[in-house]
VMD Tcl script that draws the C-alpha trace (Angstrom):
set ca {
  {32.97 -64.84 50.21}
  {35.18 -65.20 53.27}
  {34.34 -68.89 54.01}
  {35.02 -69.54 50.27}
  {38.42 -68.28 50.43}
  {39.35 -69.97 53.97}
  {38.05 -73.03 52.35}
  {40.64 -72.60 48.96}
  {43.17 -71.93 51.66}
  {42.78 -75.09 53.68}
  {41.79 -77.33 50.63}
  {44.87 -75.71 48.77}
  {47.01 -76.91 51.79}
  {45.29 -80.13 51.57}
  {45.94 -80.56 47.90}
  {49.70 -79.30 47.96}
  {50.62 -81.83 50.55}
  {48.60 -84.88 48.52}
  {50.11 -83.53 45.46}
  {53.54 -83.69 46.95}
  {53.05 -87.04 48.20}
  {51.92 -88.33 45.22}
  {54.75 -87.34 43.04}
  {57.27 -90.18 42.59}
  {60.93 -89.50 43.67}
  {63.07 -86.91 45.78}
  {61.18 -83.49 46.09}
  {63.19 -80.42 46.63}
  {60.46 -78.28 46.91}
  {59.98 -76.94 50.53}
  {56.70 -77.50 52.01}
  {56.00 -73.65 52.10}
  {56.34 -73.60 48.75}
  {54.34 -76.76 48.14}
  {51.54 -75.12 50.05}
  {51.30 -72.22 48.12}
  {51.52 -74.19 44.70}
  {48.58 -76.34 46.33}
  {46.42 -72.83 46.83}
  {47.27 -71.93 43.51}
  {46.21 -75.30 41.82}
  {42.86 -75.12 43.79}
  {41.92 -71.79 42.77}
  {42.94 -72.73 39.34}
  {41.43 -75.86 39.04}
  {37.95 -74.57 41.07}
  {38.04 -71.73 38.50}
  {38.58 -74.07 35.43}
  {35.78 -76.40 36.42}
  {33.57 -73.83 37.03}
  {34.24 -72.08 33.93}
  {33.64 -75.37 32.06}
  {30.27 -75.61 34.10}
  {31.31 -78.59 36.55}
  {30.12 -78.27 39.90}
  {30.23 -81.34 41.55}
  {32.33 -81.75 44.18}
  {34.64 -84.65 43.65}
  {35.55 -83.51 39.93}
  {36.48 -79.76 41.75}
  {38.64 -81.20 43.77}
  {40.28 -83.89 41.28}
  {41.01 -80.93 39.23}
  {42.68 -78.95 41.73}
  {44.64 -82.10 42.63}
  {45.67 -82.37 38.98}
  {46.43 -78.37 39.04}
  {48.57 -78.54 41.85}
  {50.46 -81.55 40.71}
  {51.04 -79.80 37.36}
  {52.20 -76.71 38.96}
  {54.65 -78.29 40.98}
  {55.90 -80.42 37.96}
  {56.03 -76.66 35.78}
  {58.16 -75.18 38.53}
  {60.61 -78.07 38.94}
  {61.11 -78.09 35.13}
  {61.59 -74.34 35.24}
  {63.77 -74.26 38.07}
  {65.89 -77.37 36.56}
  {66.20 -75.34 33.30}
  {67.79 -72.57 35.03}
  {70.39 -74.35 36.73}
}
mol new
graphics top color blue
foreach p $ca { graphics top sphere $p radius 0.5 }
foreach p [lrange $ca 0 end-1] q [lrange $ca 1 end] { graphics top cylinder $p $q radius 0.2 }
display resetview
């Protein structure tokens, strides 16, 4: 259990950084929030992929990357709407 949590933290950090690099244009979200959204994306992507019966490691990472990028975009949309 502890190893999987550390894996999600380390993987979420990598996914958050990759998602930030893959997004075009300026990104005003700070690095800490990007990493936290990446961890949340990794957890969400891991949960969804296992929920749908996907256990292939590459597909789990792809879903984690997509979830992190989606969370970053949603966060910016909500933040822009408030301003």
